[in-house]
NUNUBA-398738 format. One record per residue: y, x, z of N, C-alpha, C in turn. Coordinates in steps of 0.02 Angstrom, whole numbers, plus 50000, padded with zeros to 5 digits. Layout:
BEGIN
YXZYXZYXZ ...
***
This chain:
BEGIN
547595345757063547865351357056547555356557001 547005356356999546585361056944546805357956881 546835350556888546945348256812547625349156792 548155348856831548865350056829548965357456809 548505363056830548535369656822548395370256757 547755367356732547465368056676547965365556609 548275359556621548775357256580549415361756570 549555364456631550155368656619549995375856580 549375377756576549245382856545549195381856475 548875376156471548885373756395549415373156361 549895369856398550625368956378550825375556353 550865380756407551105387056405550845391056336 550175388956330549925392756265550095389556204 550245382656204550585379456142551175382256130 551655383756183552355386656174552315392556144 551755397456168551695403656156551465404856089 551095399756067550775400456002551275398155943 551955396555976552505394855921552565402055874 552485407855911552485412455867552175413455812 551525408755816551145408255747551585404855687 552075401555709552535399655659552895405055608 553005411255633553195415855596552635419055572 552085419655611551495422955581551195419155530 551225412755545550945408255473551395408355411 552175408355435552475407255370552475413755328 552525419355370552545425255335551835428655316 551235425755325550655428055319550475429655255 550915428955207550805429655129550975436755113 551215440755163551275447855162550575450555156 550445456155156549775458655147549525459455240 548995456155239548715455555301548605462555328 548785463455411548875459355437549605457655462 550005458855409550865457655434551055450555437 551565450655489551895444355491552565445855440 552855450255461553535452855410553215454155340 553455449555296553265450555222553545456855190 553195456955121553325462655085553665461255016 553925464854986554325464754926553795465554880 553205462954872552645463954826552285456754817 551955455154749551625450154737551015450854726 550415446254735549725447954709549775448554638 549205452154610549085454554546549255450454499 549565451554436549925446454394549225443354348 549135436954348548505435254317548015434054365 547985433954429547465433854478547685429654549 547275429954582547405426254653547185431354701 547275428254756547025432454823546825426954867 546475428554919546265424254974546445429255049 546785425455077547055429055146546695424455207 546155426255243545925421555290545895426855357 545985422555415546025426555478545865420755534 545645424755598545695419355657546175423555701 546355419455746546945422055796546655419655852 546445423655913546295422355979546735422756031 546905416856068547355417556128546895415956193 547095418156251546775416856299546605408356313 546985404056289546895396456300546685392656231 546815396956176546675393556112546355398656059 546245395256005546055398655940546255395755876 546435399855838546645397555760546255399555706 546135396555652545845399455600546275397055536 546255402455487546825401255430546445403655376 546755399955304546425402255244547085400655196 547335405355166547875406155120547685408055057 547535404255003547455407354939548135406754897 548185411754862548935413054828548735415454756 549045412454701548975413554646549715416654615 549655421354558550205422754519549915423654450 550025417254419549775415854339550205419554293 550925419954309551475420654261551565428254262 551645432754319551965437954333552365439754395 552925434954390553355434254454553545429554489 552975424954492552975419254536552345418454567 552315418954637551725417554679551665411954713 551215408154702551225400654733550575402554789 550765399054846550145399854899550085392954939 549455390254936549285383854946548695384954996 548775382055065548305383855111548405381055183 548185383155238548275380555294547815381655351 547845379355406547455381655470547235375855514 546875378355566546735373655618546835377555682 547035373455737547165376355806546815372855850 546385375255900546005372255952546195374356011 546455370156049546665371356129546165369056183 546115371756229545505368956277545685363156318 545125358556287545125351756307545605347656265 545715349256198546175343756167545935344956097 546045339456050545755339455998546175344555935 545775347355902546005351555858546605348355816 547165354055796547685350855751547675355455680 548015353155636548055355355566548715355455544 548725361755508549385363755471549235365655401 549685362155354549645364555282550305368455257 550105374055218550635378455193550745377055124 551355377755096551605377955033552075383455018 552005388454977552585393154989552645396354906 553315396654892553315401254829553675406854839 553645413254795553825419054816553965422954745 554555425554742554715428554673555075435454693 555055440554649555455445954658556035448154620 556605448954640557205451454598557175459154575 556745462654624556705469254624555975471554626 555575474054596554905476454617554855482354658 554455483454708554435488754756553955494754700 554295501254707553985506454673554025511454727 553545517054709553495522654740554235526254744 554305528254812554955531654840555545527654820 555635520554806556115516254795556085511054839 556405504754821556475499054866556365492654815 556315487354850556065480654815556345475654861 556535468754821556865464054860556475456454829 556575452454869556235445654837556565440454873 556245434054854556435427554894555785423754909 555775420954959555235415954976555415409655000 555115403954970555435397855003554705394055009 554675389355061554215386555085554225381555140 553715377255155553575370855197552995371955244 552915369655298552295368755327552255360955349 551765357755344551665350855364551235350955420 551435348355474550865347555534550635340255534 549975340655532549535334355528549365331955604 549575326455617549445323655671549925323155726 549905319155778550475318455833550455324355879 549885326755896549865332655949550265339555912 550745341755952551015348155928550475353355926 550655358155878550155362855854550565369555854 550215374955834550545382055819551235381655785 551385375855746552035376155719552375368755734 552185367255796552455360355827552545355655772 552995352355750552895346755705553035348855633 553095355555610553155357355542554005359855540 553995363155472554655365055468554775368255399 555375369355361555475372455300555865378555309 555755382555268555965389555271556225393555219 556565398555206556815403855163556785409655194 556745415655164556875421655191556815427255123 557195433455134557205438255093556675442955117 556255445655076555785451555102556125457455059 556275462855098556415469355067555935474655098 555835479955056555325484355072555675491655030 555465496155080555695503355058555045508455070 554945511155009554405516555009554755523955024 554285527555077554395533555074553775538055077 553985545255062553445549355060552785547755006 552935544654969552485544354904552045537654926 552375532354950552005526054985551535528155053 551645534955072551275535255144551545532455206 552165530655199552605526455246553095521055209 552845515255232553325510155190553655504655253 554325503455246554555499855295554665492655256 554665487155295554845481355273555235476655318 555815473355292556235470755327556295462255305 556405458255340556475450955331557045447555360 557475443755323558015440655358557945433055328 557875428555371557865421755343558125415855385 557995409255363558175403455397557565398855397 557465395655452556925391355469557235384955493 557065378155462557305372855499556755369155527 556695368155581556325363555619556075357055598 555625352955582555685345655564555845341555621 555535343755680555635339755739556295341755768 556835337655774557475340255787558095341955753 557795345455701558125347355646558625354755666 558265358755715558525365055737558425369455680 559005372855675559095378655633558885385655655 558475389355637558435396655670558525402055619 558815406255637558755413255600558175417855619 557785418655562557165423055574557415429355544 556885433755579556915441755566556225445155573 556145450255537555605454755549555625462055525 555345466455548555405473655544554595477255552 554445479155504553725481655503553655487955462 553105492555498553045498955465552245498355448 552155501255384551365502255373551295509455352 550705513455395550815519655388549995521955362 550055526955323549365528455280548965533255320 548625531355370548335536055419547695540355392 547305536955339546785540255312546725537255244 546335539555192546405537255123546295529255123 545765526155164545655519655157545905514955221 546255519255274546555515755322547275516455329 547545510255350548225509355354548385506455423 548805509855461549125507655535549705504155524 549745498755554550365494755550550605492555627 551335491755628551615490355683552325485955662 552405480455696553025475855684553335473355729 553995470855732554225466155779554585459855749 554525454955770554745449355733555055443755773 555435438555755555645432855802556175429255769 556545426455814557135421455788557725422855839 558195418955827558725419455864558795414955947 558345411755958558145407156001557755408856057 557365415556042556775417056100556555423956088 556335428256145556175433756141555765436756082 555875442856062555425445355992554745446056020 554395444855968553555446255971553425453155929 552875456855950552725462255917551865462855915 551765465455869551055466955849550875473855822 550275475555831550075483055805549285481655784 549035486255731548455486055726548255490255666 547825488755626547495493155574547365489355518 547285490755460546925488755389546525492655365 545845491355343545445494755322545185492855254 545215497055197544955494755131544205495955131 543795491655122543105490755104543045493955038 543445489954989543475491154922544085491754894 544455496754891545165499154874545485494254824 546025490854852546325485454804546025478554800 545405478254837544985472354822544725468854881 544485472454927544275469654981544565473555046 544715470555092545095472855154544845470155221 544855473455275544875468955338545395472055391 545455469355444546105471255481546025467855557 546245470755594546245469755662546905470655703 547205466755739547835467455782547815464855835 548255466755895548345464155955549055463755955 549335458755984550095456755994550235451456050 550955451656067551135446756113551945446356111 552085441856140553025440256151553175445556211 553685447756191554035453156243554395448456310 554215450056367554315446556423554115439656425 553505438556376553245432056383552675431056424 552365423756434551815423956480551075427256450 550655428056498550035431956470549705426756418 549775420056426549555415356382549685416456306 550235420656295550485421356226550175427456195 549805430656227549535436756198548975435156162 548835439156097548235437756059547945443656022 547375442155996546955446255952546865443155874 546975446655820546805443555762546295446855731 545865444955676545405448555648545445444955575 545535448255514545565445255450545175448555401 545195445255348544835447355278545275445155213 545365449655174545835448355120545475450855051 545405446455007545105446854930545625446554882 545615452554844546075452554788545715454654718 545465449254690545055450354632545645453154576 545275458554528545855460354487546215456254445 545715451954395546135447054357545675440954359 545985433954354545655428354356545815424154290 546315424254270546705420954207546655426054141 
***
């Protein structure tokens, strides 16, 4: 009975970790957001977003380097690993392209397009099950001289296993609490499951260059195994090219 219960909890954690599909796909927004923004990393430079996400029954670690060599096309190549209790760790590889049709500016709005794919390595289902391809529109609106910025996403995701198409969405808010401290809150999901939410904070150790963040989140009405905490580090050097 204990073995069956442990396997059931592990499967619940796996299903709950499907939230990481959206977390991972949209992780190219400024950490710790899932909902992407209408901004790119600095032209002629790269950034590195890395984080761990801790669930009651599993743990994930991610690293997503992204570069913008030409000014309006950001390429992200990276991936992560997930470890479940009593199971072999799984891996996911991420490739994404993102461009802007209108750049976000203070007290105005911006819109872009992101296209990408996730390849799941191995036969055991992971946070992204067996992989997916996706596209979405990130829209951002600045208020009160950037003290309050809203982000909206609308997209489509096609699961590689089964070929199901999901309509994805996200709504996020970033609020300047202190000169170096940003509070964040968001909700996100798709048309086939209850939505997810998370809230937390981002702190700039070196403004515009080095930041750390932490969040707590879970699925609305979901199992306790689906709640998570995340801790991240983001590096954005001024210029590399």
